[in-house]
N, C-alpha and C positions, 0 to 999 in steps of 0.2 A: 451634713452638707445642706446649705440653705437652698431655698427655691430658686433664687436669682442665680446662684452659682451653678446649679444644675441646668437652668435654662441657658446660661451663657455657654456652658460646655456643649450642650446639645446643638446650639446654633453654630458654634465653632466647628464641631465635628461635621455637621452637614455642609458647612461652607468649605471645609477642607476636602470633603468627598466630592463636592461639585467642582472645586478647582482641580482636583486630581483627574476627574473625568474630562475636563476641558483642556487640560495641559497636553500639549503636543511636544514630545521630546525633541524633534527636529527644530521646531520653532524656538524652544527654550535654549537649545545649544547655539543657534544663530544669534539669539538675543544676548547670551553670555559672551559670545565672541565679539559682538558689536560693543558691549560695555567694556570689555578689555581693550579694544581699540580706542575707545574714548579715553580710557585712563592713560594709555600710552600717548595719546594726543595732548592730554593735559600735562603730563610729565615732560613731553618734548617742548611744550610752550614755556613751562617754568625753566627748563634748561636754556632755552633761547634767551629768556629774560636775564638769567644769571650771567650767561656769557656776554650779553650786551652790557650789563652793569660792570662786569670785570673789564671789558674792553674800554669802557668809558673811564674807569679808574686808571687803567694803564695809560690812556692818552693824557689824562690830567697829570699823572705822575711824570710822564715824559716831558710835558710842558714845564712843570716845576723844576725838573732836573735840568732842562735846557736853560731855564731862567737862572738857576743857581750857577751854572757854568758861565753864562753871559755876564752876570753880575760880578763873578769872580775875576773875569777878564777886565771888566771896567774898573774894578778896584785896583787892579795891578797897573793899568794905564794911568789912573789918577795919581798913584804913588810915584810913577815915573815922571809925571808932569809936576809933581810937587803939590798936588792938590789933595792934601790929606783929608780935607773936609769932604770932597767928593768920594774919596776912597772909603772914608768912614760911612757915608750914606749907602754906597754900593754894598759894603759888607753887611750893613744892617738889613738891607733888602734881601741880600743873599741868605741871611740867617732866617728871615721870615719864610722865604721860599723853601728852605731846607726843612723847616718845621712842617710845611704842608706835605713835602715828600715823605717825611717820617710818619705823618698821620695817615697818609694814604696806603702805605705799605702793609699794615695789618689788615686793612679792609680788603686790599687786593689779594692778600694771602687767604683770607676767609672766603672770599668769593671763588677763588680758585679751588679750594677744598670742597665747597658746596657744589661747584660745577662737576668736579670729579665724582663725588658721591651720586649726584643726579644722573651722570652719564652711566655709572655702573647700575643704578636702579633701572634706568630705561633699557639697558642691554638685557638685564635679567627679565624684565617684563616682556621684552620682545621675544626672548627665548621661550618664555612660558606661553606667549600667544601663538608662536609658531607650533609648539608642541600641542597646544589645545586645538589649533586648527586641524592638525593631522588627526588627532583623536576624535574631533568633532565629525569630520567627514567619515571616519570609520564607524562611529556610533550611528550616524545617520544612515549609512549603508546597512548596518545590522538591523536598525529599526525598520527600514523599508523592507528588508528581507523577511523580518518577523511579521510585518503587516501582510505581506504577500502570502506567507505561509498560513497565517491566521485566516485570510480571506479564502484561500483554497480549502482549508479545513472546514470552514463554515459552509462552503459550497458542497463539499463532499457530504457533510452532515445533512445538508438540505436534500441532496439527492438520495441519501440513505433513508431519510424520513419519507421522501416521496415514494421510494420503492416499497417501504414498509406500509404506507397508506394504500398503495396500489395492491399490494399483496392482501391486505385486509379487505379491500373492496372486491378483489377477485374471489376471495374465500366467501364473502357474504353473497356474491352473485352465485357461486356454485351451490351454497346452502339453499338459496331461494329456488334455484333450478331443481335441485334434488327434492325439495319440499313440494314444488309444483308437480313434478313427475310422480311422486308418491301419491299426491292427492288425485291426480288424473287416473293412476292405476287403481286406487281404491274405488273411485267412482265407476270405472269400467267393470270391476268385479261385482259391485253392487247391482249395476245394470244387468249384467249377464245372469246373476242369481235371482233376480226379481225382487230382491229385498228392497231395493230402492223404490220400485214401483209400489210395493205394499206400504212402505213408509210414506211415500208421497201421494198415496191414493186419497180420494175424497171420502172421508168417513161419513159424511152427511148424506151420501147417495144410498138410500135403503134398498132400492130396487137392484142396484148392482151388487149390493151385499147379499141379498136374498138369492139372486141368480148364482152367485158364487157358491153359496151354501148349498143350493139345490143341486148344482153340478157335483159338488163333493159328496152329498148324500146318495145320489143315484149311483155314483161309482162305488161307494161303500156297499150299497144294497146288492148291486150286481156281483161284487166279489163275494159277499156273504152267501148269496144263492148258489153260486158256483161251488163254494166250499161245502154247503149242505148236500147238494146233489152228489158230489164226489163221495161224501161220507155215507150216504144211503146206499149207493152202489157197492161200496166195499163191505157193508154189513149183511147182504143177501147170502143164503146158503148155496153151496155148489149143487147142480143137478145130479140124480142117481143114475147109475149105469143100466142099460136095457139088456135083459137075459134072452135065451132062445125061446121062441113061442110066444113071446109077449109082444104086444103091439103097442104102438104108441097111442096114447089117448087121443092124439090128434089125428089117427088114421081112420076113425068112424066105426070100428068093431066094438062089440059089447064085451063086458068082462066075463071071464069064464067061471061062472058060479055053478055048483052042483044042482042037478034037477031035483025038484021036490017030488 
């Protein structure tokens, strides 16, 4: 396929698609109906012309027939008067008029047949036009109903799309709210645990750091001293029981040693 043939086909396809989109069935039906009416009008005009021509031939034929009858009477009168010459002239003119009648009869017959055919054609066209008019109105009503249905479906589809978009927006809003609540809860937990303060503390403040360390060291030393004291007390032996005649060293009496 040549380049120009392909280009022609593409242009024709695009043109047909554009025409299809621009075509309105109701308008095309009305246009077709008007064209059919125009055809009937033309056929009716031709029928009128044929009828007029046939009528004119009939008038001419009647005139020539009347002339033939009149000349025939004149020839008879001339014979009665003994004027053969006038009778001969009348008969000659009668023959010429009869020739005209004979020539007009085929034409009259032909025009009559044409008029009959044209009448039948016009009647058939009129029947088709009447049928087309009925179908046209029915098709236009169906097209209008289809357009209304399509419009309603488009509106329903638009509403469904709007609902879908609204559902998506609602879901996104709920997700954002849940994320914000989770963020706020996490910050609250960090604030309560003190981690957030340690994380956000100023590491460049050495004095605050030393004070914090000193407080931690003092607490550790105090706990260590308490543990050592408890351990020392638990390691001492238990005191001996005191017998009869013995006094406590704490009573001020000397020990009972044998005399030397």
